[in-house]
C-alpha positions in Angstrom: 38.5 5.9 -11.5 35.4 8.2 -11.1 33.1 5.1 -11.2 35.1 3.4 -8.5 34.9 6.5 -6.3 31.1 6.8 -6.8 30.6 3.1 -6.0 32.7 3.4 -2.9 30.9 6.6 -1.8 27.5 5.0 -2.4 28.4 1.9 -0.3 30.5 3.6 2.4 28.0 6.5 3.0 25.0 4.2 2.5 23.5 6.5 -0.2 20.9 5.5 -2.6 22.4 4.8 -6.1 20.4 7.5 -7.8 22.1 10.2 -5.7 25.6 9.4 -7.0 24.8 8.3 -10.6 24.3 10.1 -13.9 21.1 8.1 -14.6 17.9 10.1 -15.1 15.6 10.3 -12.1 12.0 10.2 -13.2 9.0 11.1 -11.1 5.5 10.8 -12.5 2.5 12.2 -10.8 -0.6 10.7 -12.3 -0.8 10.8 -16.1 -0.3 14.5 -16.4 2.9 15.6 -14.7 6.5 14.5 -15.0 9.7 15.7 -13.5 13.0 14.4 -14.9 16.4 15.1 -13.3 19.8 14.6 -14.8 18.8 15.2 -18.4 21.2 16.3 -21.1 19.1 18.7 -23.0 16.1 18.6 -25.4 16.7 16.7 -28.7 13.2 17.2 -30.1 10.0 18.8 -28.9 6.5 18.7 -30.3 3.2 18.9 -28.4 2.9 15.1 -29.0 6.5 14.0 -28.3 9.5 15.2 -26.3 12.9 13.6 -26.6 15.5 14.3 -24.0 19.2 13.3 -24.0 20.0 11.2 -20.9 23.1 9.2 -19.8 23.3 6.2 -22.2 20.8 7.3 -24.7 17.5 9.3 -24.9 14.2 9.4 -23.2 11.0 9.8 -25.3 7.9 11.1 -23.8 4.8 10.6 -25.9 1.4 12.1 -25.2 -0.9 15.0 -26.1 -0.7 18.7 -25.4 2.8 18.3 -23.8 4.1 21.5 -22.3 7.4 22.3 -20.7 6.5 24.2 -17.5 10.1 24.7 -16.3 13.6 23.7 -17.3 17.1 24.2 -16.0 20.4 22.5 -16.6 19.5 19.5 -14.4 15.7 19.3 -14.3 12.7 19.6 -16.5 9.0 19.7 -15.6 6.5 18.5 -18.2 2.7 18.7 -18.1 0.1 17.2 -20.5 -1.5 13.9 -21.1 1.4 11.4 -20.9 0.8 8.1 -22.7 4.2 6.6 -22.9 7.8 6.8 -21.7 10.5 5.0 -23.7 14.2 4.7 -22.9 16.1 4.7 -26.2 19.7 3.4 -26.4 
C-alpha cells in the first residue's frame, strides 16, 4: 500500500523519484568527496573500504585514506581518494 501511495504522489505531484523512494542518493564531487543520503548505517569501516547498508543491499566505497567527515541518521559525508563504488545485493 505504501508503494502505491509513493508512486501516486510521485506522479501526481510531478516529483523526482529519488525524493519519494528509499533508494540511496549519491553525489560525488571529483574523486575525493562523496555524499550519500538514505543510508542504513555503517556495516564496515577501514581507511581503504567503507560499507554502508542501503535499501536492497549494501554500498561499498573503495579507496585510500577514507575519512567520515560527518554522519547523521540520513546522510554521510566521506573524503579521501575514491577509486570504486559498488552496489552489493
